[in-house]
VEXKOL-368344 format. One record per residue (C-alpha): x, y, z. Coordinates in steps of 0.1 Angstrom, whole numbers, plus 5000, padded with zeros to 4 digits. Layout:
BEGIN
XYZ...
This chain:
BEGIN
497149415225494549125230495248815211492648625187492048285196490348225162489648375126486448355108487748135076484447985061482648215036479448185057481348315091483048605071480048725055478048705090480648945103480449185073476549195078476949265117479149545106476749665083474049685109476349875133476950135105473150165099472750225137475450485136473650675105470350665124471750815157473751085137470551195118468451165152470851395168470751625138467251705141467651885174471252035162470952095121474852245125476251875133479051785114480051435104482951415126481451175152479650965126482850895108484650825141482050565148482050425112485850375111486150235145483449975138484749885102488149865116487149635145485549395123488349435092491249385120489249065134488748905099492249025085493348925052492349135020489549345034492049475061494849515035492349725013491749925046495549985049496050095013493050345018494850505047497850605028495350795003495151085028492951305005490351034997489050975034488051185061490651185090489050925114489350655086492850745080493650715119491750395124492950215090496650345096496650105128497049825103500249945091501849845122499749635144496449445143495349215170497848905168497248535169497448335198499948055204497747745198496847885162500447945153501447595165498747455144499947645113503347495117502147135121500047175090503047305069506047145087504746865105506346975132505847255163508147555160510447435189511147135169512547355142514547645159516547695190514347945200510748055191508948365207505348245204504148595211504348805177506449115175504249265145500849175133499349345101496649245074498148945060500348765086502348845118506248815124507948615154511548655166513348315165516948185166518747895150522647795152523248145168521348335142518448585150515648525127512248675118509448415108506248545090503448355092500148395073496848395089494548095086492248125055493448455041494748335007491348125003489048415012490448694988487748664961484748624985486048895007486649154980482949114970481649185006483949475011482849654978479549804994481949985020484250074994481450204970480150414997483450575010484850624977481850724956483050554924481050414897480250064897482750004866485650204880485349984913485449674894488449764875490149864909489049534928490049314899493549454900493849454940492649074937495448984912497949144935496549014968496448634954500348684944500848864980499248554996501748334979504648285001506548054977506448344951507348624977510548404987511348384950510948744943512548884977515848694968515648814931514749184941517449194971520049064948519149324920519249614943522049514969524349774953522250074959523750304985522450255021520149995015520149665033518149335029517749025049518748695039516048435029515748075040513847865015514547555038512747695068510047875045506647715033503447835012502048015045505448085063508748285056511948265077514548555070517448725089516148955119517149305109517449545137516049865134513450125141510050195119509650545103507450655129509850565159512950685136511251015133510351035171514151015177514751385165517351245136519651515119518751655084521651465072520451135080516951225071518351285035520350975034517450745043515350965019517850914990518050554997514450524994514150744962516950554944515450194955512050284940513650454908515950154902513349924903510850124880513450214853515949924856513749624864510449744852508749584883508549754916507849704952504349834954503549824988505450145002504050185036506150255064505549925080507649735054510849945061513249985090516050245097518950035109521350175139523850235111521650475094520650265066517150165050516049815056513449655033511649385048508849295025508449214990504949044990503549284965505249334932503849524901505149484869505149764842504549664808506149874778502949994767502250164800505750264808506750444779503850714776503550744814507350834819507451014787504651234802506251274838510051294830510451484797508951804778506151604761503451814780504852114758503151964728499351934732498951654702501751434714500251474749496651404739497851084720499850964751496451014770494650794746497350534750496950514786493050534783492850874801491051024773488650764757487850694720484150774724484951134740483651444720485951724714484751904746485651604768488751564750489551924757488451894796490551594803493551714785493452034807492751844839495251514833497951794823497451994854497651684874500751544857502651884860502051844898503251504899506251534879507551834894510251624915511251464886511951804866514451934888517851814899517051814935513651834955512951944989510051695001509451875033507552135013504252165029502952405001503552124973501651854989498852074999498552174961498951774954496251684978494151994969493851884933493151534943490151634965489351874939488651604911487151364935484451564937483751614900481451404883483351394851485851154873483350924886483650694856486850474849489350634833492950524827494450154824494649934853498249974859497650314874496150164905499350044918501750254901500050574913499950404949503650324947504750664935502350884960503450624990506950714980506051084978504151055014507150865030509651135015507351415030507351255063510951215064511351585055514051475030515951665005517251424977518651424940516051294919518151274888519450914896518250634878516750814851514350634825515850534793512750614769511750524730510150824713506850694705505351024693
């Protein structure tokens, strides 16, 4: 992949890039509707592909928060047309990497030295480039290391980038302005944390130590002395990303083992730590040659306060849904049903959300669950697609914590589905206080 020699870092430069992309998309629509005059049956496949290609090309050159939003959207397979999912999924593994001179400049800024003066060996070409930073192979005193370097300007451009990406998100998602603002504010908060590598080092050490005793999980050791605000150094973990792993035709036993580790990792965090690794995409995990799951990124952590945790997991892991009055109270506490709703709206949202949670909670209601079931995911995606087209769901519903908790759990479900894993779901059960 061709390297980038520079990244637009000023607000003016980045804004100009968004405007240029907007003009391209406008041209794509003109081209589409011109063709449709002569062929009324023409569908939007070509339009979606052209738009997705132009948007992804622009965002991959800008990197940062805008590309991260595209990455997040690519995991919500029922939200976007396939062309967008395919294009945006590229950012899960590889975006255009930065050139050597930019890497050396970053080291000089934060260490006062170039990489060759710090490490015995440093590969100036990255092994992996994503939305926030890229990874380089290095070694010191015989130890193989991974060095993650944040792209210049990413941390400083989050707020302005998200304002500029709003029109694209508004058109793609069809959200109301209020709902979009709730979404973007929560995303901005998490991204500001994710670009703070001092915080990531601290959390990486805390979370890897807390989760170390879970079966079949491995974590790299982190090196604060070799890290800075925009650079993280950790052990190099050997392994394959999920796509490569599945292409190797692993046995069902091994897929189940990796899936169990993934399930236990997430549910231990949710129920024991009340904070969770909220970036469950395949690029953040490796399957080691020993058949263990390696966790290589703790940049995005979502904490779950009690006033969210208790009603949410009472709904999803107990028989609370059998009691209509208590269920409605839980929906009120989570702002899924709102204080100004009339009786007809209360009944509508009660029925809709009850059906949604019954679907989502199905794995939690059984001792074991087979995530390879196509029928289950067809129902899950089908329901999501159905409500996304309903006018009643165009307004903001639910507390802000849903954005990352839903992303976490549906991301987990998708990864387990991709693995085709059958797992025990009764590990790390929530300890719940009766609220209702």
